[in-house]
C-alpha positions in Angstrom: 27.8 -81.4 8.2 31.3 -80.7 7.3 33.4 -82.8 4.9 37.1 -82.5 4.8 38.3 -83.5 1.3 36.3 -81.4 -1.1 37.1 -77.8 -1.6 40.5 -76.5 -2.7 41.1 -72.8 -2.7 43.5 -70.1 -3.9 46.1 -72.4 -5.4 47.6 -69.6 -7.4 48.2 -67.8 -4.1 50.5 -70.5 -2.9 53.6 -71.1 -5.0 54.8 -73.6 -2.5 51.6 -75.4 -1.8 50.5 -78.1 -4.2 46.9 -78.6 -2.9 45.0 -77.1 0.0 41.6 -78.5 1.2 39.0 -77.0 3.4 36.1 -78.6 5.2 33.0 -78.2 3.1 29.4 -79.1 3.2 28.0 -82.6 2.7 24.5 -81.3 2.2 22.9 -77.9 2.3 23.9 -77.6 6.0 26.9 -75.6 7.0 28.5 -73.7 9.9 28.1 -70.0 9.3 25.1 -68.7 11.2 24.7 -65.8 13.6 21.9 -66.2 16.2 20.1 -62.9 16.9 18.9 -59.8 15.1 22.1 -58.1 14.1 25.0 -59.7 12.2 27.6 -57.5 14.0 26.1 -56.9 17.5 25.0 -60.5 17.9 28.1 -62.2 16.7 29.7 -63.2 20.1 33.0 -64.5 18.9 35.9 -62.8 20.6 39.7 -63.3 20.6 40.5 -65.9 23.3 43.2 -63.4 24.6 40.4 -60.9 25.4 38.8 -63.4 27.8 39.6 -62.7 31.5 39.0 -66.4 32.5 42.3 -68.1 33.4 40.5 -71.4 32.8 39.6 -70.6 29.3 43.2 -69.6 28.5 44.4 -72.9 30.0 41.8 -74.8 27.9 42.9 -72.9 24.8 46.4 -74.2 25.0 45.0 -77.7 24.4 43.0 -76.6 21.3 44.5 -77.2 17.9 43.7 -75.8 14.5 43.5 -78.6 11.8 45.2 -77.8 8.5 46.3 -79.8 5.4 49.9 -80.9 5.9 50.8 -79.6 2.4 50.2 -76.1 3.7 53.0 -76.5 6.3 56.4 -75.6 4.9 59.8 -75.4 6.7 61.8 -72.1 6.9 65.5 -71.4 6.9 65.2 -71.3 10.7 64.3 -74.8 12.0 62.5 -73.2 15.0 59.7 -71.8 12.7 57.3 -73.2 10.1 55.3 -71.3 7.5 51.6 -72.2 7.0 49.8 -71.2 3.8 46.7 -69.1 4.3 44.4 -66.6 2.8 42.6 -63.7 4.5 39.1 -64.7 5.6 37.4 -62.3 3.3 39.1 -63.6 0.2 39.0 -67.2 1.3 35.2 -67.1 1.7 34.4 -64.2 -0.7 32.7 -62.3 2.1 31.1 -58.9 1.8 33.7 -56.2 2.4 33.6 -55.0 6.1 32.8 -58.4 7.5 34.4 -59.1 10.9 37.8 -60.6 10.8 38.0 -60.3 7.0 41.8 -59.5 7.1 42.8 -62.2 9.5 44.6 -65.1 7.9 42.5 -68.3 8.0 44.6 -71.4 7.2 42.5 -74.0 9.1 39.5 -76.2 8.1 38.6 -77.8 11.4 39.5 -77.8 15.1 40.6 -80.5 17.5 41.4 -80.9 21.2 44.3 -82.6 23.0 42.9 -85.3 25.2 46.1 -87.2 25.9 49.8 -86.6 25.6 49.7 -87.7 22.0 46.0 -87.8 21.0 43.6 -85.3 19.3 39.9 -85.6 19.5 37.9 -84.1 16.6 35.0 -84.7 14.3 35.3 -87.7 12.0 34.2 -85.7 8.9 37.4 -83.6 9.4 39.2 -86.8 8.4 37.0 -88.5 5.8 33.7 -88.0 4.2 32.4 -91.5 3.8 33.1 -95.1 5.1 34.7 -95.8 1.7 37.4 -93.3 2.2 40.8 -94.5 3.6 41.0 -92.8 7.1 44.6 -93.9 7.7 45.7 -92.4 4.4 43.8 -89.2 5.1 45.4 -89.0 8.6 48.8 -88.7 6.9 47.7 -85.4 5.2 46.6 -83.7 8.5 48.7 -81.3 10.6 47.7 -79.7 13.9 48.7 -76.2 14.9 48.5 -75.1 18.6 48.4 -71.6 19.9 47.3 -69.8 16.7 46.2 -66.5 18.1 45.3 -63.2 16.5 48.7 -61.7 17.4 50.5 -64.4 15.5 53.3 -63.2 13.3 51.5 -63.1 10.0 53.0 -62.5 6.6 49.7 -61.4 5.0 51.1 -60.1 1.8 52.8 -63.5 1.2 49.7 -65.5 2.2 51.3 -67.3 5.0 51.6 -67.3 8.8 54.7 -68.0 10.8 54.3 -70.6 13.5 56.8 -72.0 16.1 57.8 -75.4 14.9 57.2 -76.8 18.4 53.5 -76.0 18.0 53.1 -78.0 14.8 52.3 -81.8 14.8 51.1 -84.3 12.3 48.7 -87.2 12.3 50.5 -90.6 12.6 47.6 -92.9 13.0 43.8 -93.2 13.5 43.2 -94.7 16.9 39.4 -94.7 16.5 36.8 -93.3 14.1 33.0 -93.4 14.0 31.2 -91.6 11.2 27.8 -92.2 12.8 28.7 -90.6 16.1 31.0 -88.2 14.2 34.3 -88.4 16.1 37.8 -89.4 15.5 40.7 -90.0 17.9 44.0 -89.4 16.2 47.5 -90.2 17.3 50.1 -87.5 16.9 53.6 -88.0 15.5 55.2 -87.3 18.9 54.1 -86.6 22.5 53.0 -83.0 23.1 55.3 -81.1 25.4 54.7 -78.0 27.6 50.9 -78.1 27.4 48.4 -80.1 29.4 45.8 -82.3 27.7 42.2 -81.9 28.8 40.3 -84.7 30.4 37.5 -86.1 28.2 36.7 -89.0 30.5 33.1 -88.3 31.5 32.6 -86.9 35.0 28.8 -86.2 34.6 26.1 -85.9 32.1 25.3 -82.5 30.5 22.1 -80.8 31.5 19.5 -79.0 29.4 19.6 -75.3 30.1 23.2 -75.1 31.4 25.4 -72.5 29.7 28.2 -73.7 27.5 31.0 -72.0 25.5 33.3 -73.1 22.7 36.9 -72.5 21.9 38.0 -73.1 18.3 39.0 -71.8 14.9 35.9 -70.6 13.0 36.6 -70.5 9.3 40.2 -71.4 10.3 40.7 -68.1 11.9 43.0 -67.4 15.0 41.5 -69.0 18.1 38.1 -67.6 19.2 36.0 -67.9 22.3 32.2 -68.1 21.6 29.4 -68.1 24.1 28.0 -68.7 26.6 24.7 -70.0 25.4 22.3 -72.5 27.0 22.0 -76.1 25.9 18.6 -76.3 24.2 18.2 -80.0 24.2 20.3 -83.0 25.5 19.8 -86.4 23.8 21.5 -89.7 24.4 24.4 -88.9 22.0 23.8 -85.4 20.8 22.9 -81.9 22.1 21.7 -78.7 20.4 22.8 -75.2 21.1 22.7 -71.8 19.4 26.4 -70.9 19.5 27.7 -68.8 16.7 29.6 -71.6 15.0 31.3 -71.5 11.6 32.9 -73.7 9.1 36.2 -74.7 10.8 34.6 -75.1 14.2 33.9 -78.7 13.5 35.6 -80.7 16.3 35.8 -77.6 18.5 35.5 -78.5 22.2 32.4 -77.4 24.1 32.8 -76.6 27.8 30.3 -76.1 30.6 30.3 -72.7 32.2 29.3 -74.2 35.5 32.4 -76.3 36.1 34.6 -75.9 33.0 34.3 -79.6 32.1 34.6 -80.7 28.5 31.2 -82.0 27.6 31.0 -82.1 23.7 32.3 -81.4 20.3 30.7 -79.3 17.6 29.8 -81.4 14.6 27.2 -79.7 12.4 25.0 -76.7 12.1 22.6 -74.4 10.2 22.6 -73.0 6.7 25.7 -70.8 6.3 26.2 -67.8 4.1 23.8 -66.3 1.5 24.6 -64.3 -1.5 24.4 -60.5 -1.1 21.6 -58.7 -3.0 23.9 -57.9 -5.9 25.2 -61.5 -6.0 28.9 -60.5 -5.8 29.7 -61.7 -2.3 28.6 -63.9 0.6 27.2 -62.7 3.9 26.3 -64.3 7.2 22.8 -65.7 7.8 20.8 -64.6 10.8 18.6 -66.9 12.9 16.2 -66.1 15.7 17.4 -66.8 19.3 15.5 -69.4 21.3 15.4 -70.3 24.9 15.4 -74.0 26.0 11.7 -73.5 26.9 10.9 -72.2 23.4 12.9 -75.0 21.8 10.9 -77.6 23.8 7.5 -75.9 23.3 4.9 -77.3 20.8 5.4 -76.2 17.3 2.1 -76.8 15.5 2.9 -74.6 12.5 6.3 -76.5 12.1 8.2 -73.2 12.0 11.8 -74.1 11.3 14.0 -74.0 14.4 17.8 -73.7 13.9 20.7 -74.7 16.2 24.1 -76.3 16.1 24.6 -80.0 16.7 27.0 -81.3 19.3 28.2 -84.8 20.1 28.4 -85.6 23.8 31.9 -86.5 24.9 30.3 -89.0 27.4 28.8 -91.0 24.5 29.8 -94.6 25.0 31.7 -94.9 21.7 33.9 -91.9 22.5 34.5 -93.0 26.1 35.5 -96.6 25.1 37.8 -95.3 22.4 39.5 -92.9 24.9 39.9 -95.5 27.7 41.3 -98.1 25.3 43.8 -95.7 23.5 45.0 -94.0 26.6 45.5 -97.3 28.4 47.5 -98.7 25.5 49.6 -95.5 25.3 50.3 -95.7 29.1 51.4 -99.3 28.7 53.8 -98.4 25.9 55.4 -95.7 27.9 55.8 -98.1 30.9 57.4 -100.8 28.7 59.9 -98.3 27.3 
């Protein structure tokens, strides 16, 4: 499972950035697996712009990359902001030649816009334990919309240029639950010119239905991943073998059947492993399983690996959404 406040990186690279945190592992578990037999051929992440689905593009406009607010700096032009970043390969010490190694990766989590001024994400993207001050942590979060691969990147200066209108900060914690692993965060201002996604439950997810994910793996520009079938659907959580990575925590999961938002990615399998010479990290491969194989008896107790999702229709999330959205609507009416 991912923790937010633990791993700083590359401070010398950012003359204007005092401290940059990235989501890190609370245990041995992490989010960097590839499911299949080949780390290149079976990695099904693609740039969102390369998707032909108009619906996926519309959904992507409601997906935000989560960064530390100390990474966000003004420019001489008030219409633009600079966000501190390192290339993925350097950030994760990945083996040369790894996919996306030269793309700048400023994020540590992902969130989704579910109201005009609310972001839904994983709670561990905000705090690690119940003893942490969630409201104080909120003040250190910023959200960047529309961070795509074609973004104007200043790679040599370790920063990416973002339209100021696409950058928001966290103003308050509307709800947070570390057991269910979700947080509903209020933004500093209403979001304009993009439509929030409905997270109010329409139906229950179904084992075997194909799902896809839109998010920022490793803090990279927005990627589309999937589709892959739900292996198991529990009361609050689901399992799936999407190629999910650190930074995908909080990423929205959509049904391929009707496009509905049905879950958030919250944790996953063992991540990278050292290369044979010990100099770099490389992605870990896991065997692909069907829902029938996942559900079949396992007398030898052979390890089975998958990513963990929290259901958006979980009562705790639904109650928080209804209460917060209702309060927001009343405030707007009173104004």
